[in-house]
C-alpha positions in Angstrom: -26.1 -124.8 151.9 -22.8 -123.8 150.1 -23.5 -121.9 146.8 -21.3 -121.1 143.8 -21.2 -117.4 145.2 -19.3 -118.8 148.1 -16.7 -120.7 146.0 -16.1 -117.5 143.9 -15.6 -115.2 147.3 -13.2 -117.7 148.8 -11.3 -118.2 145.7 -10.8 -114.5 145.3 -9.9 -113.8 148.8 -7.3 -116.4 148.3 -6.1 -114.9 145.3 -6.1 -111.5 146.6 -4.5 -112.5 150.2 -6.5 -109.8 151.4 -10.1 -109.4 152.1 -10.2 -105.6 151.3 -8.5 -106.1 148.0 -10.7 -109.3 147.0 -14.3 -107.2 148.1 -12.9 -104.4 145.4 -12.2 -106.7 142.7 -15.5 -108.6 143.2 -17.3 -105.2 143.4 -18.6 -105.6 146.8 -18.2 -104.1 150.1 -15.8 -105.8 152.7 -18.1 -106.5 155.7 -20.4 -108.2 153.6 -17.4 -110.6 152.1 -16.1 -111.3 155.6 -19.5 -112.3 156.7 -20.3 -114.9 153.6 -16.2 -116.1 154.4 -17.0 -116.9 157.9 -20.7 -118.3 157.1 -18.8 -120.8 154.7 -16.4 -122.0 157.3 -19.3 -122.6 159.5 -20.9 -124.7 156.8 -17.7 -126.6 156.2 -17.0 -126.8 159.9 -13.3 -125.5 159.9 -11.2 -122.6 159.4 -10.2 -122.0 155.9 -8.1 -118.6 156.1 -5.5 -117.5 159.1 -6.5 -113.9 159.9 -3.4 -111.9 159.8 -2.7 -108.3 160.5 -1.4 -107.7 157.0 -4.1 -110.1 155.1 -5.6 -113.6 155.0 -3.7 -116.8 154.7 -5.1 -120.2 153.7 -5.0 -123.0 156.2 -4.2 -126.7 155.4 -7.8 -127.3 155.3 -8.4 -124.0 153.2 -5.9 -125.1 150.7 -7.7 -128.5 149.9 -10.7 -126.6 149.7 -9.3 -124.2 147.0 -8.3 -126.7 144.8 -11.8 -128.5 144.5 -13.3 -125.4 144.7 -11.1 -124.3 141.7 -12.1 -127.4 139.6 -15.9 -126.9 140.3 -15.7 -123.0 139.0 -13.8 -124.1 136.0 -16.3 -126.9 135.2 -19.3 -124.6 135.4 -17.4 -121.9 133.0 -16.8 -124.8 130.9 -20.6 -125.8 131.1 -21.9 -122.2 130.6 -19.3 -121.8 127.7 -20.7 -125.2 126.0 -24.5 -124.1 126.6 -23.9 -121.2 124.6 -22.0 -122.4 121.7 -24.7 -125.2 121.4 -27.2 -122.4 121.3 -25.3 -120.5 118.5 -25.1 -123.6 116.7 -21.2 -124.2 117.1 -21.4 -127.6 118.6 -24.3 -130.6 118.6 -25.2 -133.0 116.3 -26.9 -132.6 112.8 -28.2 -135.3 110.8 -29.3 -134.5 107.3 -31.5 -136.4 104.7 -31.6 -135.7 100.9 -33.1 -137.7 98.0 -30.6 -138.9 95.5 -31.2 -136.2 93.0 -30.8 -133.6 95.7 -27.5 -134.9 96.9 -25.9 -133.8 93.4 -27.1 -130.1 93.5 -24.1 -128.0 94.2 -26.2 -125.9 96.8 -26.9 -128.8 98.9 -23.0 -129.9 99.1 -22.0 -126.3 99.6 -24.3 -125.8 102.6 -22.8 -128.9 104.2 -19.3 -128.1 103.3 -19.6 -124.3 104.7 -21.5 -125.6 108.0 -18.6 -128.1 108.5 -16.0 -125.0 108.0 -17.4 -122.8 110.3 -18.6 -125.1 112.9 -16.2 -127.7 113.2 -17.3 -129.1 116.4 -20.5 -129.9 115.0 -21.1 -133.9 114.4 -22.9 -134.1 110.8 -24.8 -137.8 109.9 -25.8 -137.6 106.3 -28.5 -140.0 104.9 -29.6 -140.8 101.6 -33.3 -142.2 100.7 -36.7 -141.5 99.1 -38.9 -138.6 99.9 -41.4 -140.9 101.8 -38.4 -142.5 103.9 -36.9 -139.2 104.7 -40.1 -137.6 105.9 -41.2 -140.8 108.0 -37.2 -140.3 109.4 -38.0 -136.7 110.4 -41.1 -137.5 112.2 -39.3 -140.4 113.8 -36.5 -137.8 114.6 -34.1 -139.7 113.3 -33.3 -136.6 111.0 -33.0 -133.1 111.8 -33.7 -131.5 108.1 -34.1 -133.2 104.7 -33.8 -132.0 101.3 -36.6 -133.2 99.1 -38.1 -132.9 95.9 -41.8 -133.9 95.9 -44.5 -132.4 97.3 -45.0 -133.1 101.1 -48.3 -132.4 103.5 -46.8 -129.6 106.0 -49.7 -129.8 108.2 -48.5 -133.3 109.6 -45.9 -131.5 112.2 -43.4 -130.3 109.3 -42.3 -127.2 107.9 -41.7 -127.4 103.9 -39.3 -124.4 102.8 -39.1 -124.4 99.1 -35.6 -123.3 98.1 -35.3 -123.3 94.3 -36.7 -124.7 90.9 -33.9 -126.6 89.1 -34.1 -126.7 84.9 -34.5 -130.5 84.2 -32.7 -132.1 81.1 -33.3 -134.9 78.7 -30.5 -137.5 79.1 -29.9 -139.2 75.4 -27.3 -141.6 74.5 -24.7 -140.4 72.4 -25.3 -142.7 69.8 -29.2 -141.6 69.4 -30.3 -139.5 66.2 -31.0 -136.5 68.1 -27.5 -136.4 69.6 -25.5 -136.6 66.8 -23.3 -133.8 66.3 -24.3 -132.6 69.5 -20.8 -133.7 71.4 -18.7 -131.0 70.1 -21.4 -128.3 70.6 -21.7 -128.7 74.3 -20.9 -126.6 77.6 -20.2 -128.2 81.0 -21.6 -131.4 79.5 -24.9 -129.9 77.9 -25.5 -129.2 74.4 -26.5 -125.7 73.3 -29.6 -126.8 71.5 -33.0 -127.0 73.2 -35.1 -130.0 72.2 -39.1 -129.8 72.0 -40.5 -132.2 74.3 -42.9 -133.4 71.4 -39.7 -134.8 69.6 -39.4 -137.5 72.3 -43.1 -139.0 71.7 -41.6 -142.2 70.5 -38.9 -142.5 72.6 -38.5 -145.3 75.4 -38.3 -143.4 78.9 -36.4 -144.4 82.0 -37.7 -143.0 84.7 -36.8 -142.8 88.4 -39.4 -145.2 90.2 -42.4 -143.6 91.4 -42.7 -144.4 95.1 -38.9 -142.9 95.4 -39.8 -139.8 93.7 -43.2 -139.2 92.9 -42.8 -135.3 92.4 -40.4 -135.8 89.5 -42.4 -138.6 88.0 -45.4 -137.0 88.1 -44.1 -133.8 86.7 -42.4 -135.7 83.7 -45.7 -137.6 82.8 -47.9 -134.5 83.0 -45.3 -132.2 81.0 -45.3 -134.9 78.4 -49.3 -135.2 78.5 -49.5 -131.5 77.8 -47.0 -131.7 74.9 -49.7 -134.0 73.4 -48.3 -137.7 73.8 -48.3 -140.2 77.0 -44.7 -141.4 77.2 -43.6 -144.8 76.7 -41.9 -146.1 79.9 -39.5 -148.8 79.1 -38.0 -149.3 83.1 -38.3 -147.7 86.3 -35.2 -147.5 88.1 -34.7 -147.6 92.0 -31.9 -144.3 91.7 -31.4 -141.8 89.5 -27.7 -142.8 88.9 -29.4 -146.0 88.0 -31.5 -144.4 85.2 -27.7 -142.6 83.8 -26.6 -146.0 83.5 -29.4 -147.5 81.4 -29.2 -144.6 79.1 -25.4 -144.8 78.5 -26.2 -148.8 77.3 -28.9 -147.0 74.8 -32.0 -149.0 76.5 -33.8 -145.5 76.5 -33.8 -141.6 77.5 -34.5 -140.2 80.8 -35.4 -136.4 82.2 -33.3 -135.5 85.0 -32.6 -132.5 87.1 -29.8 -130.0 85.6 -27.4 -130.7 88.5 -27.2 -134.3 87.8 -25.3 -133.5 84.2 -22.3 -132.5 86.2 -21.6 -136.0 86.5 -20.6 -135.9 82.7 -21.2 -140.2 82.4 -19.7 -141.7 79.2 -21.9 -142.2 76.6 -24.7 -139.8 77.4 -25.4 -136.5 76.0 -27.5 -134.0 77.9 -30.4 -131.2 76.1 -32.2 -128.5 77.3 -36.0 -128.7 76.8 -37.8 -126.1 75.2 -39.2 -123.8 78.0 -42.9 -123.9 77.2 -42.9 -127.5 78.6 -42.3 -126.0 82.0 -40.3 -128.9 83.4 -38.6 -128.2 86.7 -37.3 -129.8 89.6 -38.1 -128.2 93.0 -35.7 -128.5 95.9 -37.6 -128.2 99.4 -36.3 -128.1 103.1 -38.0 -130.2 105.4 -37.8 -130.0 109.2 -40.2 -130.6 112.1 -42.7 -127.6 113.0 -40.9 -127.2 116.8 -38.4 -125.1 118.1 -35.0 -126.0 116.7 -31.5 -126.7 118.5 -28.9 -124.2 118.0 -27.3 -126.0 115.1 -30.5 -127.1 113.4 -31.4 -123.4 113.8 -28.2 -122.3 112.4 -28.6 -124.6 109.2 -31.7 -123.5 108.3 -30.6 -119.9 108.4 -27.8 -120.9 106.2 -30.1 -122.6 103.7 -32.2 -119.2 103.6 -29.4 -117.0 103.0 -28.4 -119.2 99.8 -32.0 -119.6 98.4 
C-alpha cells in the first residue's frame, strides 16, 4: 500500500536530483531511502527515476506521478493546518444566543467584536430570544453558547457560569413629578439622584413579560414586596425595548438593567435605586456540559478573562 511517506520520499529525491542528498535532507540513511523508492516503483508498476551516474532524473511516468504527489501532500498539509486552526478556535462556526436585555450590555458586544477581530475566519450566528427559548436551543444544539439573565437548572446537561451582576434602574417619563429637574442633572443618561424603591409604591409598573424573563420579573416583584408594597402592574411587554416605548408614552414606569440606559430614549429619565433594595440583573453564560469545539472553548475562555 502506498503511504504518505512514499510520496514525501519520492518528492525529496525529485527535488534533490540525488538519492544521497535527499537522504541527508530527510534525515535518514541512503540505503533505506533507495529501498523505499524501489518499493514504490514496484507498487506502481513502472520506474519513476532514471538512475544516472551522477544522480536521479524523473522518467515521463515519474513526472506525471510527481505532479499528483505534490498536490496530495499539499492537501494533507492544508488539512493539518485547518484542523490545528479549528482546534485553536481560529476557524469554525459559533452560534451565540442572548436575551434582549443582555444584548445591550457592552461586555457582550465587546466579546463578539473581539472574537471577530482575533479570528476573522470564524462564522458567527447571533440569535435573540427569551431565556427559555435559548436554553431549548442550546439543548437542541442550535446554539453553542447563550447569555441569559434568569436562573437555569444546570443539572440538565448544561453549564451555567455567572459573569456579573448589573445594577438596575428606574425608567420614568420625563414629565413625571419625580423626574422634574432631573434632566439637567444626569450623567450618561442617568440622574445623579437615587430613588427609594418605596417611593414607587403608587406607580403603575410596565414589566418585561415573565415567561420571557422570569429572573428579572421575579426579582423586581420580590424587591418591591421587601420594600413594603406589591407593585401595580399595568402592562407586560414582550420585549424590554417595548417597555421603554410605553414609559416614554407616560403609560407607567419600568425597572431595567443599567446597560439599557445607553439607549437614551427620548422622553425617559433614568434613576438609580437606593442600594438597600438590592436590585441587580445577573448575567450568566450558558453552554452544554460536553467537550467544546475549539471556537466554543476560545469564546468561553474570553468570557472568563473579561469577567
